[in-house]
KETI-942223 format. One record per residue (C-alpha): residue in one letter; chain; x, y, z. Coordinates in steps of 0.02 Angstrom, whole numbers, plus 50000, padded with zeros to 5 digits. Example, Ala and Ser with C-alpha at 12.3 -4.5 7.8 and 13.67 -1.06 7.14 Angstrom:
 rest kette     x     y     z
    A     A 50615 49775 50390
    S     A 50684 49947 50357
END
This chain:
 rest kette     x     y     z
    M     A 54573 55777 53705
    H     A 54650 55930 53778
    V     A 54540 56058 53906
    L     A 54596 56224 53877
    A     A 54510 56384 54007
    T     A 54489 56554 53970
    A     A 54535 56704 54070
    G     A 54525 56881 54054
    H     A 54410 57035 54119
    V     A 54238 57045 54076
    D     A 54209 57078 53905
    H     A 54381 57048 53851
    G     A 54307 56947 53705
    K     A 54313 56787 53792
    S     A 54152 56714 53736
    T     A 54191 56800 53556
    L     A 54334 56734 53562
    V     A 54298 56549 53587
    R     A 54131 56568 53462
    A     A 54267 56614 53332
    L     A 54393 56467 53346
    T     A 54231 56345 53375
    G     A 54091 56423 53271
    M     A 53980 56350 53444
    E     A 53903 56477 53546
    P     A 53960 56440 53716
    D     A 53854 56550 53811
    R     A 53704 56442 53893
    W     A 53576 56549 53960
    A     A 53460 56672 53846
    E     A 53518 56792 53989
    E     A 53687 56773 53963
    R     A 53677 56803 53758
    R     A 53537 56951 53799
    R     A 53679 57036 53920
    G     A 53837 56995 53810
    M     A 53916 56965 53966
    T     A 53952 56749 54025
    I     A 53875 56740 54206
    D     A 53904 56538 54215
    L     A 54020 56407 54140
    G     A 54011 56404 53951
    F     A 54088 56257 53841
    A     A 54126 56233 53674
    W     A 54250 56116 53551
    T     A 54342 56081 53394
    T     A 54489 56003 53306
    T     A 54658 56093 53272
    P     A 54723 56107 53116
    R     A 54824 55948 53179
    N     A 54665 55850 53206
    E     A 54684 55872 53377
    T     A 54530 55882 53499
    V     A 54524 56040 53592
    A     A 54382 56072 53704
    F     A 54368 56265 53795
    V     A 54294 56307 53963
    D     A 54254 56484 53964
    V     A 54231 56556 54120
    P     A 54158 56710 54177
    G     A 54248 56879 54177
    H     A 54163 56990 54327
    E     A 54192 57005 54483
    R     A 54036 56936 54546
    F     A 54065 56779 54456
    V     A 54231 56736 54520
    P     A 54186 56594 54609
    N     A 54114 56528 54451
    M     A 54269 56576 54353
    L     A 54374 56451 54493
    A     A 54236 56290 54454
    G     A 54287 56309 54293
    V     A 54473 56335 54304
    G     A 54513 56227 54460
    P     A 54539 56050 54341
    V     A 54589 56129 54180
    P     A 54779 56102 54164
    A     A 54775 56260 54042
    A     A 54730 56429 53976
    L     A 54709 56567 53874
    M     A 54753 56716 53964
    V     A 54650 56851 53874
    V     A 54672 57050 53875
    A     A 54580 57175 53767
    A     A 54688 57267 53642
    D     A 54594 57424 53671
    E     A 54573 57409 53854
    G     A 54732 57315 53919
    W     A 54753 57254 54087
    M     A 54601 57255 54196
    P     A 54557 57232 54387
    Q     A 54481 57058 54336
    S     A 54633 57020 54211
    A     A 54738 57028 54396
    E     A 54613 56924 54492
    H     A 54592 56764 54357
    L     A 54786 56787 54316
    A     A 54817 56743 54525
    A     A 54691 56612 54525
    L     A 54773 56542 54383
    D     A 54951 56556 54483
    A     A 54878 56497 54632
    L     A 54820 56347 54549
    G     A 54990 56312 54472
    V     A 54947 56328 54310
    R     A 55109 56329 54190
    H     A 55016 56305 54017
    G     A 54961 56447 53939
    L     A 54942 56560 53791
    L     A 54916 56761 53796
    V     A 54799 56825 53687
    V     A 54741 57008 53646
    T     A 54598 57018 53587
    R     A 54527 57157 53485
    S     A 54679 57193 53396
    D     A 54576 57251 53257
    L     A 54539 57421 53385
    A     A 54687 57445 53444
    D     A 54867 57412 53419
    P     A 54908 57283 53538
    G     A 55090 57305 53554
    A     A 55044 57400 53731
    A     A 54941 57282 53790
    I     A 55058 57119 53756
    A     A 55227 57246 53834
    Q     A 55082 57276 53985
    A     A 55001 57091 53997
    R     A 55209 57025 53987
    A     A 55248 57110 54146
    K     A 55094 57095 54241
    L     A 55145 56874 54223
    A     A 55314 56887 54205
    G     A 55354 56791 54423
    T     A 55179 56692 54408
    T     A 55162 56522 54313
    L     A 55116 56599 54145
    A     A 55285 56694 54119
    G     A 55338 56678 53963
    A     A 55169 56627 53899
    E     A 55172 56653 53700
    P     A 55076 56809 53684
    L     A 54949 56810 53522
    A     A 54853 56984 53455
    V     A 54700 56903 53334
    S     A 54539 57025 53326
    A     A 54391 56874 53313
    P     A 54269 56998 53205
    T     A 54392 56986 53059
    G     A 54481 56830 53074
    A     A 54670 56911 53100
    G     A 54791 56802 53197
    L     A 54654 56656 53218
    D     A 54796 56562 53121
    D     A 54918 56608 53214
    L     A 54834 56543 53382
    W     A 54786 56405 53301
    A     A 54955 56351 53279
    A     A 54999 56425 53435
    I     A 54881 56299 53545
    D     A 54940 56162 53448
    R     A 55090 56166 53498
    L     A 55045 56216 53685
    V     A 54942 56063 53710
    R     A 55103 55943 53633
    R     A 55170 56000 53785
    L     A 55021 55943 53896
    S     A 55082 55786 54004
    T     A 54980 55640 53962
    P     A 54852 55594 54117
    D     A 54864 55421 54172
    G     A 54712 55343 54127
    N     A 54716 55215 54267
    A     A 54706 55329 54411
    P     A 54569 55349 54518
    V     A 54430 55460 54448
    R     A 54398 55618 54541
    L     A 54277 55707 54440
    W     A 54203 55864 54497
    I     A 54061 55916 54465
    D     A 54050 56092 54387
    R     A 53838 56070 54323
    A     A 53703 55938 54371
    F     A 53536 55938 54259
    T     A 53384 55821 54225
    I     A 53346 55731 54060
    K     A 53177 55679 54062
    G     A 53184 55494 54023
    A     A 53358 55489 54085
    G     A 53377 55536 54232
    T     A 53519 55648 54331
    V     A 53662 55686 54198
    V     A 53842 55776 54265
    T     A 53980 55865 54205
    G     A 54165 55915 54232
    T     A 54341 55874 54148
    L     A 54399 55747 54187
    G     A 54581 55745 54223
    A     A 54632 55578 54273
    G     A 54586 55403 54258
    T     A 54459 55327 54150
    I     A 54251 55318 54145
    R     A 54151 55171 54074
    V     A 53960 55161 54088
    G     A 53921 55018 54199
    D     A 54038 55111 54350
    E     A 54022 55126 54509
    F     A 54054 55260 54598
    R     A 54028 55367 54766
    L     A 53945 55496 54762
    G     A 53937 55603 54955
    D     A 53878 55440 55065
    E     A 53787 55383 54898
    T     A 53863 55251 54770
    V     A 53795 55281 54582
    R     A 53820 55187 54428
    V     A 53851 55246 54251
    R     A 53715 55236 54146
    G     A 53779 55329 53997
    L     A 53921 55440 53939
    Q     A 53933 55575 53831
    T     A 54082 55681 53795
    L     A 54087 55834 53648
    G     A 53901 55767 53633
    E     A 53959 55591 53550
    T     A 53889 55453 53656
    R     A 54026 55345 53707
    T     A 54051 55194 53818
    E     A 54217 55243 53885
    V     A 54284 55403 53910
    T     A 54484 55410 53954
    A     A 54555 55589 54040
    V     A 54565 55715 53967
    S     A 54402 55766 53957
    R     A 54250 55843 53936
    V     A 54113 55731 54000
    A     A 53941 55708 54028
    V     A 53889 55566 54145
    N     A 53707 55531 54171
    L     A 53689 55420 54331
    R     A 53579 55314 54420
    G     A 53548 55303 54609
    T     A 53558 55488 54627
    G     A 53443 55659 54630
    K     A 53494 55811 54544
    D     A 53510 55897 54727
    R     A 53655 55783 54774
    A     A 53747 55790 54618
    A     A 53784 55970 54653
    R     A 53903 56096 54588
    G     A 54060 56057 54708
    A     A 54019 55875 54742
    A     A 54138 55741 54669
    L     A 54115 55571 54567
    L     A 54253 55493 54647
    T     A 54321 55280 54629
    P     A 54281 55199 54787
    D     A 54375 55164 54922
    R     A 54533 55272 54849
    F     A 54509 55447 54905
    R     A 54466 55521 55116
    F     A 54344 55625 55160
    T     A 54439 55745 55254
    E     A 54380 55944 55333
    L     A 54570 55951 55423
    I     A 54716 55979 55338
    D     A 54894 56068 55334
    V     A 54948 56151 55177
    R     A 55092 56231 55131
    V     A 55019 56434 55060
    H     A 55101 56500 54903
    G     A 55048 56697 54899
    D     A 55039 56789 55051
    P     A 55126 56722 55235
    A     A 55032 56642 55331
    R     A 55033 56739 55482
    E     A 54930 56864 55378
    L     A 54787 56747 55311
    P     A 54632 56814 55391
    A     A 54570 56710 55505
    T     A 54403 56633 55383
    L     A 54453 56601 55207
    T     A 54367 56548 55049
    L     A 54452 56360 54975
    H     A 54442 56322 54787
    I     A 54498 56170 54753
    G     A 54423 56071 54556
    S     A 54252 56152 54561
    A     A 54211 56158 54752
    A     A 54213 56330 54855
    V     A 54197 56274 55050
    P     A 54225 56402 55210
    A     A 54371 56393 55307
    R     A 54461 56439 55457
    V     A 54643 56465 55462
    R     A 54773 56442 55596
    P     A 54930 56492 55541
    L     A 55080 56357 55603
    G     A 55232 56441 55515
    P     A 55295 56578 55386
    D     A 55212 56469 55228
    T     A 55128 56361 55346
    A     A 54943 56336 55395
    R     A 54787 56197 55454
    L     A 54619 56234 55374
    R     A 54487 56169 55473
    L     A 54336 56166 55330
    S     A 54162 56190 55346
    H     A 54129 56008 55278
    P     A 54228 55865 55219
    L     A 54313 55836 55038
    P     A 54396 55710 54961
    L     A 54588 55767 54964
    R     A 54746 55686 54927
    L     A 54930 55737 54991
    G     A 54977 55854 54832
    D     A 54832 55936 54794
    R     A 54827 56108 54729
    A     A 54692 56212 54785
    L     A 54674 56415 54791
    V     A 54628 56503 54940
    R     A 54514 56666 54943
    D     A 54439 56814 55044
    P     A 54297 56845 54977
    G     A 54250 56985 55113
    R     A 54443 57118 55031
    R     A 54403 56984 54838
    H     A 54566 56952 54871
    I     A 54674 56785 54792
    A     A 54767 56738 54964
    G     A 54874 56627 54863
    G     A 54888 56434 54840
    V     A 54912 56309 54937
    T     A 54959 56136 54944
    V     A 54885 55983 55015
    L     A 55038 55926 55156
    D     A 54918 55801 55265
    V     A 54766 55768 55264
    T     A 54759 55663 55440
    P     A 54861 55782 55536
    P     A 54892 55766 55735
    G     A 54802 55874 55873
    L     A 54884 56034 55911
    S     A 54825 56043 56082
    R     A 54999 56061 56189
    R     A 55055 56237 56198
    G     A 55226 56252 56069
    A     A 55129 56102 55938
    A     A 55093 56214 55814
    A     A 55280 56293 55803
    A     A 55348 56095 55806
    R     A 55223 56049 55692
    A     A 55275 56214 55592
    A     A 55460 56143 55597
    E     A 55379 55967 55537
    L     A 55297 56008 55395
    A     A 55446 56123 55354
    G     A 55551 55981 55215
    V     A 55363 55923 55169
    T     A 55352 55940 54992
    G     A 55180 55888 54956
    T     A 55242 55750 54829
    P     A 55167 55604 54905
    D     A 55303 55481 54937
    L     A 55294 55300 55013
    A     A 55470 55329 55128
    A     A 55444 55490 55169
    E     A 55273 55472 55253
    L     A 55352 55320 55310
    G     A 55483 55416 55404
    R     A 55332 55539 55488
    R     A 55202 55426 55521
    L     A 55325 55261 55581
    L     A 55164 55138 55547
    V     A 55032 55167 55419
    H     A 54913 55048 55350
    R     A 54878 55013 55159
    D     A 54717 55079 55156
    D     A 54750 55242 55228
    L     A 54912 55250 55107
    T     A 54802 55225 54950
    T     A 54681 55370 55004
    M     A 54792 55486 55038
    G     A 54865 55435 54855
    V     A 55033 55380 54918
    P     A 55115 55264 54783
    I     A 55173 55080 54838
    D     A 55324 55020 54780
    R     A 55356 54918 54957
    A     A 55277 54733 55032
    P     A 55187 54766 55208
    V     A 55293 54705 55351
    A     A 55155 54658 55407
    G     A 54978 54608 55342
    E     A 54912 54735 55233
    W     A 55049 54888 55367
    F     A 55177 54957 55322
    A     A 55326 55017 55417
    D     A 55476 55139 55433
    P     A 55634 55025 55411
    A     A 55717 55112 55601
    H     A 55553 55097 55690
    W     A 55541 54925 55613
    A     A 55680 54888 55700
    S     A 55681 54972 55865
    L     A 55526 54883 55873
    A     A 55613 54716 55867
    A     A 55731 54748 55952
    R     A 55593 54815 56103
    L     A 55477 54675 56110
    P     A 55604 54568 56185
    G     A 55637 54658 56332
    E     A 55428 54676 56352
    V     A 55417 54475 56356
    A     A 55552 54501 56488
    R     A 55486 54619 56590
    Y     A 55307 54518 56587
    R     A 55412 54360 56641
    S     A 55476 54448 56809
    E     A 55311 54525 56858
    H     A 55190 54358 56806
    P     A 55305 54248 56833
    L     A 55167 54094 56844
    E     A 55114 54142 56677
    P     A 55170 54061 56533
    G     A 55230 54204 56434
    I     A 55144 54366 56383
    P     A 54967 54385 56319
    L     A 54986 54447 56129
    E     A 54844 54580 56151
    A     A 54944 54630 56311
    L     A 55102 54643 56220
    R     A 55009 54737 56104
    H     A 54960 54870 56215
    R     A 55154 54882 56284
    M     A 55217 54905 56094
    E     A 55057 55035 56077
    L     A 55032 54942 55896
    P     A 54857 54954 55834
    D     A 54846 54778 55761
    R     A 54904 54599 55840
    A     A 54973 54555 55675
    L     A 55134 54659 55690
    V     A 55133 54575 55835
    E     A 55174 54441 55767
    A     A 55262 54468 55637
    L     A 55396 54537 55754
    V     A 55411 54396 55854
    R     A 55565 54288 55833
    P     A 55653 54157 55881
    P     A 55702 54128 56031
    L     A 55537 54205 56067
    T     A 55388 54094 56012
    I     A 55191 54109 56003
    R     A 55095 53961 56091
    S     A 54930 53975 56139
    G     A 54907 54160 56120
    R     A 55061 54211 56216
    V     A 55229 54262 56172
    A     A 55357 54175 56272
    G     A 55545 54172 56284
    A     A 55628 53991 56333
    G     A 55653 54059 56533
    H     A 55440 54037 56522
    E     A 55484 53842 56544
    A     A 55598 53861 56682
    V     A 55476 53804 56849
    P     A 55505 53929 56981
    A     A 55582 53852 57158
    E     A 55475 53921 57240
    L     A 55320 53836 57177
    R     A 55429 53655 57162
    D     A 55460 53683 57362
    A     A 55293 53723 57403
    V     A 55221 53566 57294
    D     A 55331 53449 57358
    K     A 55248 53530 57540
    A     A 55094 53499 57486
    F     A 55127 53287 57437
    A     A 55256 53277 57583
    G     A 55202 53114 57683
    K     A 55063 53070 57567
    G     A 55008 52925 57470
    P     A 55010 52939 57288
    F     A 54816 52927 57271
    I     A 54796 53067 57422
    A     A 54772 53248 57374
    P     A 54803 53419 57509
    E     A 54642 53481 57569
    A     A 54612 53660 57528
    Y     A 54667 53734 57674
    D     A 54834 53666 57654
    L     A 54866 53725 57496
    A     A 54802 53890 57512
    D     A 54937 53875 57687
    L     A 55063 53853 57560
    G     A 55017 53987 57468
    L     A 54971 53881 57308
    G     A 54809 53972 57259
    A     A 54715 53952 57093
    R     A 54824 54057 57008
    Q     A 54978 53933 57071
    L     A 54904 53784 57038
    A     A 54871 53837 56870
    A     A 55055 53865 56829
    A     A 55104 53684 56912
    V     A 54992 53601 56799
    R     A 55048 53692 56663
    A     A 55248 53658 56725
    G     A 55179 53469 56706
    L     A 55214 53473 56927
    L     A 55017 53426 56932
    V     A 54866 53353 56875
    Q     A 54673 53444 56906
    L     A 54564 53326 56935
    A     A 54414 53431 56982
    P     A 54445 53621 57084
    N     A 54551 53607 57211
    V     A 54571 53419 57181
    V     A 54778 53413 57132
    L     A 54882 53275 57133
    R     A 55052 53242 57055
    S     A 55058 53234 56869
    D     A 55089 53039 56875
    A     A 54948 53016 56966
    P     A 54838 52927 56810
    A     A 54960 52823 56741
    R     A 55003 52740 56896
    A     A 54829 52729 56955
    A     A 54814 52617 56783
    K     A 54957 52509 56854
    A     A 54873 52460 57006
    L     A 54693 52459 56928
    R     A 54759 52325 56808
    E     A 54806 52220 56963
    I     A 54632 52199 57021
    S     A 54487 52091 56984
    Q     A 54405 52165 56824
    P     A 54269 52239 56817
    F     A 54288 52331 56965
    T     A 54156 52461 57046
    L     A 54209 52627 57121
    S     A 54217 52562 57275
    E     A 54352 52418 57233
    A     A 54439 52555 57161
    R     A 54456 52680 57304
    K     A 54526 52533 57390
    A     A 54631 52463 57299
    L     A 54727 52665 57250
    G     A 54688 52694 57470
    T     A 54612 52852 57431
    T     A 54426 52936 57453
    R     A 54291 52951 57328
    R     A 54314 53122 57337
    V     A 54514 53082 57245
    A     A 54418 52933 57161
    V     A 54274 53004 57055
    P     A 54367 53138 56956
    L     A 54512 53017 56950
    L     A 54418 52890 56847
    E     A 54341 52992 56737
    L     A 54496 53056 56691
    L     A 54575 52879 56646
    D     A 54424 52853 56535
    R     A 54425 53012 56465
    K     A 54603 52959 56419
    G     A 54579 52781 56371
    L     A 54619 52704 56506
    T     A 54477 52634 56567
    T     A 54321 52579 56493
    R     A 54185 52613 56610
    Q     A 54027 52483 56558
    A     A 53829 52501 56568
    D     A 53820 52450 56751
    D     A 53954 52569 56810
    R     A 54102 52477 56838
    R     A 54264 52480 56730
    T     A 54396 52379 56664
    V     A 54578 52425 56621
    T     A 54595 52455 56415
    A     A 54716 52288 56389
    D     A 54795 52394 56258
    A     A 54806 52545 56356
    D     A 54971 52629 56373
    P     A 54963 52699 56546
    Q     A 55107 52818 56511
END
């Protein structure tokens, strides 16, 4: 299917032309038919002589209904620019053309109607001059008369040529169906309609509608019930899970997790200079119309703060209109849907310089060059195609930035080592903060030999070395003492061996911790097992204490340690036996 929109001044015969082409009445409301003027969007369809299905979105031409017209034109890829031969170019002709130009509609026909009432030559010449310099410059002109049928065959042939030039949409793309109508059918529930520009909708599919999840209960296109509809199509979707009030014009059915709602965007302006834009405009995209505050950045770039969030992606084309002056200020291309803050002096000018080279075409390399590190979910919702593997987890990095991080990391590890000589490396979380990285997985991916990760810490070769001051303090603590005599806490403190130093000595293999403030040389357990093997078995705590020449303060936790190591076995009467096959080492 191909979808075309009409455009042109009020009462220039747009609806009459659609009626003549399709045999259908596009005006849905009795008020429209009574007044002979389209107020809201109308729809009709037929097949071309070459058996191509074409649907027409008939838009109102009166200036009071320009927002309705924009809701119909927004999602449509091609248009018929309609001008009456007996009136020629008129004010709404100009505004509709400005809208098509702003939205970047490049495919269309110039159709001069009522050619039975006046020579169409003058109107054609005038209209072609107006189209020059716009996206519809060079649109093929055709003169027709709907009442007499003159020129309709030529128009059909031109429509056939036009639709063959339209690009084939991606049926696998995520769905963003801008809703242009919503109503309730008794026994069916809520039905929404729109122009499906990309993707495929199937019965049973789930979509997001605002903050709700809705399910497709039924589908129709051009009056026929379907189980599946692929773009481009006019489609009616029967929804389960929402009411009509939540599915108003301007809302959108969205493939879950594929679009980002944003109320702050940076755009390139195609039209009026950015600095001449009024402080408040209305942004039109799809069928949505949202007030926006404007902050100019550069000659052709601006920041828009929307009155409420919209599901936007990089490269989206929209238009901005000044409703007070009834003036279309131009088209905009979305350059960023997550722009940085502009709080510092000169930030706007710096941002304009950064955006100067942004094309608006989603590109992974370009986005990584600007953002340095991006998560897959953010790339997906921004609409950026992914053509490479992540550097870690679901993270993608600019190659130069990733290389600089890898070069910086050993220095951060070494700096932490110098600041904390007693610790066995820097904790991964501390290193993440130092490197200003959003995820620990990135840190882990950057650790390369000779650095290693042990017990949640990153350490280098230097971390195995025991500081000389620590080794000297330990030697002094045990100088002149038997192998099973533990230094007193105050002696340890006098030597600078606090909790952190003792823990470091334990990790370094200099000491074994029996209890708080009770430490022995690291070979003490093996030596104790060897000494206890020489006395009568089984033995009591008191006998063990005497054999080892130590105090109860040391003997109790030392024997408990030997039990845990399997070097001794404790019996029911609290006596112990040295395990026969125990390895005292």
